[in-house]
ZALUM-917205 format. One record per residue (C-alpha): residue number from 1; x negated, y negated, z. Coordinates in Angstrom, 3 decimals, decimal comma. Example, Ala and Ser with C-alpha at 12.3 -4.5 7.8 and 13.67 -1.06 7.14 Angstrom:
2
- n | u | v | w
- 1 | -12,300 | 4,500 | 7,800
- 2 | -13,670 | 1,060 | 7,140
// end
This chain:
278
- n | u | v | w
- 1 | -0,498 | -0,043 | 0,209
- 2 | -3,177 | -2,555 | 0,515
- 3 | -4,467 | -4,457 | -2,393
- 4 | -7,873 | -2,556 | -3,508
- 5 | -9,759 | -5,614 | -2,480
- 6 | -9,055 | -5,809 | 1,034
- 7 | -12,436 | -4,118 | 2,500
- 8 | -13,592 | -6,813 | 4,703
- 9 | -14,271 | -5,241 | 8,397
- 10 | -11,859 | -6,983 | 11,237
- 11 | -14,943 | -8,207 | 13,202
- 12 | -15,495 | -10,552 | 10,226
- 13 | -12,121 | -11,505 | 8,804
- 14 | -10,546 | -15,133 | 8,306
- 15 | -7,605 | -15,116 | 7,448
- 16 | -5,105 | -12,644 | 9,993
- 17 | -1,817 | -13,528 | 8,282
- 18 | 1,390 | -12,852 | 10,942
- 19 | 4,361 | -10,827 | 9,865
- 20 | 7,793 | -11,085 | 12,069
- 21 | 8,521 | -7,680 | 12,352
- 22 | 12,061 | -7,708 | 11,864
- 23 | 11,304 | -8,175 | 7,720
- 24 | 10,290 | -5,222 | 6,754
- 25 | 10,542 | -6,214 | 3,091
- 26 | 7,774 | -8,806 | 3,723
- 27 | 5,325 | -5,628 | 4,829
- 28 | 3,752 | -4,286 | 1,612
- 29 | 4,458 | -8,111 | 0,093
- 30 | 1,530 | -9,274 | 3,229
- 31 | -0,876 | -6,067 | 2,630
- 32 | -1,104 | -7,165 | -0,800
- 33 | -1,832 | -10,477 | -0,241
- 34 | -5,299 | -12,319 | -0,455
- 35 | -5,211 | -11,722 | 3,971
- 36 | -7,890 | -10,300 | 5,176
- 37 | -5,592 | -9,058 | 7,284
- 38 | -2,348 | -8,477 | 8,515
- 39 | -0,528 | -8,496 | 11,604
- 40 | 3,173 | -7,090 | 11,878
- 41 | 4,694 | -9,266 | 14,932
- 42 | 7,706 | -7,277 | 17,208
- 43 | 6,927 | -9,978 | 20,146
- 44 | 7,439 | -14,103 | 19,464
- 45 | 9,064 | -13,410 | 16,197
- 46 | 11,686 | -11,066 | 17,438
- 47 | 14,550 | -11,857 | 19,560
- 48 | 14,313 | -9,149 | 22,458
- 49 | 17,724 | -7,271 | 21,343
- 50 | 16,187 | -6,633 | 18,059
- 51 | 12,705 | -5,780 | 19,200
- 52 | 13,459 | -1,577 | 19,571
- 53 | 14,493 | -1,795 | 15,278
- 54 | 11,677 | -3,490 | 14,976
- 55 | 9,195 | -1,480 | 16,639
- 56 | 10,935 | 1,138 | 14,746
- 57 | 10,548 | -0,267 | 11,229
- 58 | 6,987 | -1,638 | 12,080
- 59 | 5,911 | 2,506 | 12,927
- 60 | 8,226 | 3,652 | 10,273
- 61 | 6,234 | 1,854 | 7,492
- 62 | 2,852 | 2,575 | 8,951
- 63 | 3,791 | 6,528 | 9,197
- 64 | 4,715 | 5,831 | 5,291
- 65 | 1,195 | 4,521 | 4,475
- 66 | 0,918 | 0,822 | 5,286
- 67 | -2,009 | -0,072 | 7,547
- 68 | -2,419 | -2,705 | 9,803
- 69 | -2,751 | -4,439 | 13,003
- 70 | 0,722 | -5,252 | 15,432
- 71 | 1,256 | -7,749 | 18,198
- 72 | 2,496 | -5,950 | 20,572
- 73 | 4,445 | -7,581 | 23,882
- 74 | 3,011 | -8,653 | 27,079
- 75 | 1,567 | -6,554 | 29,588
- 76 | 4,043 | -7,791 | 32,193
- 77 | 7,130 | -6,889 | 29,671
- 78 | 8,966 | -3,762 | 29,912
- 79 | 8,850 | -3,746 | 26,207
- 80 | 4,830 | -3,650 | 26,176
- 81 | 5,171 | 0,270 | 27,339
- 82 | 7,590 | 1,211 | 24,835
- 83 | 5,232 | -0,555 | 22,376
- 84 | 2,271 | 1,630 | 22,930
- 85 | 4,744 | 4,641 | 23,631
- 86 | 5,516 | 4,260 | 20,071
- 87 | 2,531 | 3,112 | 18,067
- 88 | -0,512 | 5,101 | 19,937
- 89 | -0,673 | 7,964 | 17,930
- 90 | -0,415 | 6,176 | 14,402
- 91 | -2,891 | 7,134 | 11,964
- 92 | -2,732 | 3,896 | 10,082
- 93 | -2,320 | 1,554 | 12,993
- 94 | -5,603 | -0,692 | 12,688
- 95 | -5,348 | -1,857 | 16,485
- 96 | -3,222 | -3,954 | 18,574
- 97 | -2,740 | -7,963 | 19,192
- 98 | -2,089 | -8,025 | 22,842
- 99 | 0,071 | -11,199 | 23,467
- 100 | 0,073 | -13,578 | 26,590
- 101 | -3,502 | -12,059 | 27,824
- 102 | -4,255 | -13,224 | 31,208
- 103 | -6,643 | -10,672 | 33,018
- 104 | -9,019 | -8,155 | 32,115
- 105 | -6,936 | -5,654 | 33,664
- 106 | -3,914 | -6,655 | 30,492
- 107 | -6,685 | -5,479 | 27,755
- 108 | -7,952 | -1,975 | 29,710
- 109 | -4,552 | -0,600 | 30,466
- 110 | -3,763 | -1,789 | 26,834
- 111 | -6,708 | 0,240 | 25,420
- 112 | -6,238 | 3,055 | 27,864
- 113 | -2,393 | 2,736 | 27,440
- 114 | -3,032 | 3,765 | 23,721
- 115 | -5,281 | 6,184 | 24,434
- 116 | -8,681 | 4,865 | 23,957
- 117 | -8,516 | 4,975 | 20,204
- 118 | -7,650 | 1,515 | 19,402
- 119 | -8,697 | -1,580 | 19,493
- 120 | -7,341 | -4,587 | 21,927
- 121 | -7,273 | -8,337 | 20,047
- 122 | -6,716 | -10,303 | 23,067
- 123 | -4,422 | -13,268 | 22,451
- 124 | -5,086 | -15,855 | 24,901
- 125 | -2,176 | -18,319 | 25,076
- 126 | -2,110 | -20,330 | 28,588
- 127 | -4,440 | -22,153 | 30,894
- 128 | -4,530 | -19,203 | 33,105
- 129 | -5,952 | -17,088 | 29,745
- 130 | -8,719 | -19,592 | 29,070
- 131 | -10,074 | -19,532 | 32,385
- 132 | -10,652 | -15,981 | 32,542
- 133 | -11,438 | -15,789 | 28,972
- 134 | -14,638 | -14,642 | 30,355
- 135 | -13,759 | -11,668 | 32,041
- 136 | -11,253 | -11,008 | 29,306
- 137 | -14,056 | -10,847 | 26,594
- 138 | -15,985 | -8,521 | 28,713
- 139 | -13,086 | -6,005 | 29,624
- 140 | -13,008 | -2,493 | 28,147
- 141 | -11,522 | -2,013 | 25,045
- 142 | -11,824 | -6,002 | 23,913
- 143 | -12,291 | -6,698 | 20,461
- 144 | -11,687 | -10,164 | 19,612
- 145 | -10,170 | -13,149 | 21,404
- 146 | -7,608 | -14,984 | 19,563
- 147 | -5,949 | -18,708 | 20,904
- 148 | -2,439 | -18,879 | 20,518
- 149 | -2,754 | -22,796 | 20,720
- 150 | 1,354 | -23,760 | 20,376
- 151 | 2,058 | -21,592 | 23,579
- 152 | -1,631 | -22,974 | 25,402
- 153 | 0,176 | -26,678 | 24,073
- 154 | 2,893 | -25,831 | 25,776
- 155 | 2,092 | -24,712 | 28,958
- 156 | -1,087 | -27,023 | 29,334
- 157 | 1,035 | -30,491 | 27,996
- 158 | -1,965 | -30,747 | 25,801
- 159 | -1,611 | -32,823 | 22,546
- 160 | -2,638 | -31,220 | 18,766
- 161 | -5,305 | -33,999 | 18,761
- 162 | -9,030 | -31,965 | 17,772
- 163 | -10,486 | -33,597 | 20,721
- 164 | -8,014 | -32,510 | 23,374
- 165 | -7,695 | -28,641 | 21,719
- 166 | -12,035 | -28,539 | 21,982
- 167 | -12,180 | -27,667 | 25,095
- 168 | -9,852 | -24,147 | 25,187
- 169 | -11,066 | -23,333 | 21,697
- 170 | -14,855 | -24,008 | 22,979
- 171 | -14,021 | -21,826 | 25,986
- 172 | -13,253 | -18,479 | 23,408
- 173 | -16,233 | -19,416 | 21,719
- 174 | -18,715 | -19,232 | 24,706
- 175 | -16,795 | -16,326 | 26,007
- 176 | -16,969 | -13,963 | 22,917
- 177 | -20,517 | -14,365 | 23,419
- 178 | -21,100 | -13,611 | 26,981
- 179 | -18,560 | -10,399 | 25,914
- 180 | -20,765 | -9,868 | 23,148
- 181 | -17,835 | -9,953 | 20,995
- 182 | -17,725 | -11,506 | 17,105
- 183 | -16,179 | -15,228 | 16,885
- 184 | -12,717 | -15,634 | 18,379
- 185 | -10,035 | -16,020 | 16,246
- 186 | -8,257 | -19,907 | 15,486
- 187 | -4,658 | -20,921 | 16,040
- 188 | -2,290 | -21,120 | 13,100
- 189 | -1,439 | -24,472 | 11,328
- 190 | 2,169 | -25,341 | 11,238
- 191 | 1,783 | -28,308 | 8,842
- 192 | 2,244 | -27,469 | 5,191
- 193 | -0,314 | -30,106 | 4,014
- 194 | -3,098 | -28,614 | 2,310
- 195 | -5,341 | -31,681 | 3,631
- 196 | -4,169 | -31,145 | 7,213
- 197 | -5,002 | -27,521 | 6,782
- 198 | -8,506 | -28,027 | 4,742
- 199 | -9,109 | -30,329 | 8,070
- 200 | -8,104 | -27,704 | 10,450
- 201 | -10,029 | -25,052 | 9,499
- 202 | -13,229 | -27,174 | 8,713
- 203 | -12,928 | -27,678 | 12,865
- 204 | -11,929 | -24,040 | 13,724
- 205 | -15,696 | -23,313 | 11,678
- 206 | -17,473 | -26,421 | 13,101
- 207 | -16,480 | -25,308 | 16,756
- 208 | -18,048 | -21,557 | 16,578
- 209 | -14,604 | -19,531 | 15,052
- 210 | -14,910 | -17,175 | 12,542
- 211 | -11,276 | -16,605 | 11,818
- 212 | -7,530 | -18,236 | 11,828
- 213 | -4,273 | -17,149 | 12,260
- 214 | -1,808 | -17,796 | 9,581
- 215 | 1,795 | -18,013 | 9,338
- 216 | 2,399 | -18,758 | 5,190
- 217 | 0,917 | -16,924 | 2,628
- 218 | -0,164 | -19,309 | 0,301
- 219 | -2,554 | -21,190 | 3,466
- 220 | -4,709 | -17,962 | 2,770
- 221 | -6,855 | -19,109 | 0,357
- 222 | -8,096 | -22,207 | 2,192
- 223 | -8,780 | -21,066 | 4,809
- 224 | -10,615 | -17,458 | 3,439
- 225 | -12,668 | -20,530 | 1,443
- 226 | -13,349 | -22,838 | 4,372
- 227 | -14,233 | -19,856 | 6,952
- 228 | -16,815 | -18,543 | 4,247
- 229 | -20,137 | -19,312 | 3,566
- 230 | -20,677 | -22,042 | 0,951
- 231 | -22,428 | -21,540 | -2,517
- 232 | -24,803 | -23,692 | -1,571
- 233 | -25,189 | -21,793 | 1,793
- 234 | -25,795 | -18,765 | 0,264
- 235 | -28,288 | -19,783 | -2,244
- 236 | -30,778 | -21,485 | 0,538
- 237 | -30,146 | -18,046 | 2,663
- 238 | -30,548 | -15,454 | -0,318
- 239 | -34,361 | -18,343 | -1,256
- 240 | -34,898 | -18,334 | 2,593
- 241 | -34,684 | -14,744 | 2,879
- 242 | -37,116 | -13,877 | -0,413
- 243 | -39,558 | -16,316 | 0,884
- 244 | -39,548 | -14,508 | 4,110
- 245 | -40,355 | -11,409 | 2,301
- 246 | -42,805 | -12,442 | 0,121
- 247 | -44,952 | -13,787 | 2,838
- 248 | -45,118 | -10,484 | 4,588
- 249 | -42,429 | -11,474 | 7,114
- 250 | -44,865 | -13,532 | 8,815
- 251 | -43,504 | -16,005 | 11,587
- 252 | -44,693 | -19,827 | 10,801
- 253 | -43,628 | -21,748 | 13,477
- 254 | -41,088 | -21,732 | 15,856
- 255 | -38,146 | -22,925 | 13,577
- 256 | -38,474 | -19,286 | 11,677
- 257 | -36,611 | -16,777 | 13,653
- 258 | -33,517 | -19,217 | 14,006
- 259 | -33,620 | -20,270 | 10,034
- 260 | -34,239 | -16,586 | 9,765
- 261 | -31,174 | -15,259 | 11,805
- 262 | -28,697 | -17,826 | 9,927
- 263 | -29,949 | -16,648 | 6,620
- 264 | -29,253 | -13,013 | 7,626
- 265 | -26,180 | -13,673 | 8,688
- 266 | -24,920 | -15,893 | 5,792
- 267 | -26,246 | -12,963 | 3,456
- 268 | -24,300 | -10,624 | 5,119
- 269 | -21,177 | -12,693 | 5,240
- 270 | -22,089 | -13,601 | 1,538
- 271 | -22,019 | -10,209 | 0,272
- 272 | -18,890 | -8,978 | 2,088
- 273 | -16,557 | -11,817 | 0,469
- 274 | -17,923 | -11,439 | -2,643
- 275 | -19,508 | -14,870 | -2,858
- 276 | -22,587 | -15,516 | -5,334
- 277 | -25,045 | -18,312 | -4,997
- 278 | -25,005 | -21,513 | -6,829
// end
């Protein structure tokens, strides 16, 4: 069901498309989109009365050959246990996005409840979650952190201003580094303005985040492009690595090791994303 180009590893995936679990007619369309990953949402996108049916529709799509992540209900709800019971044995389930993560135990309980066989992407959506981000990132089973920016703003009264939102984003970046996780995934852009989308995606990159949640399929190309290395970056990396090999991999001064690390990272991403140097 997934498009042939879908081979981006989840640890470096840029675009994470959220799809309401109440709309099974969109699942295959989402899987065929340019999103690096799709997340079938049976939490915030679903009315409580409709959650059992949404869970079953998602499970049946996965059983029929679809592959996706699933955003499950948070640890404090009865729905959480039902989600785990239905999903834990599904081979095509890539992993779960745990809503409203506020404690390391939420991640570990989920990981163990899924039989220890599925990675947990911890969605941090509150002031408490941000304060606990380091412990969450270090929890057994934690795969990556993601930022529930909308719920965080509602919880704290913070505005959408980039300066105001820099603190929680940076906390997730630092926590991810301490927990030896890939870069965190930023919250979605609600605006349909492409200049706004590009600007917010550039902020994502500037703060050290390496992915972004997506609500609209039309946003995917802009997000993928903005979060990817530029062609000029790739050209620099290729040239640096070639020169490094030509001189026998000799370190000349204190700036060589940081530049080598940056060049190797860019080269790895360029190959994964199919980006050619200028």
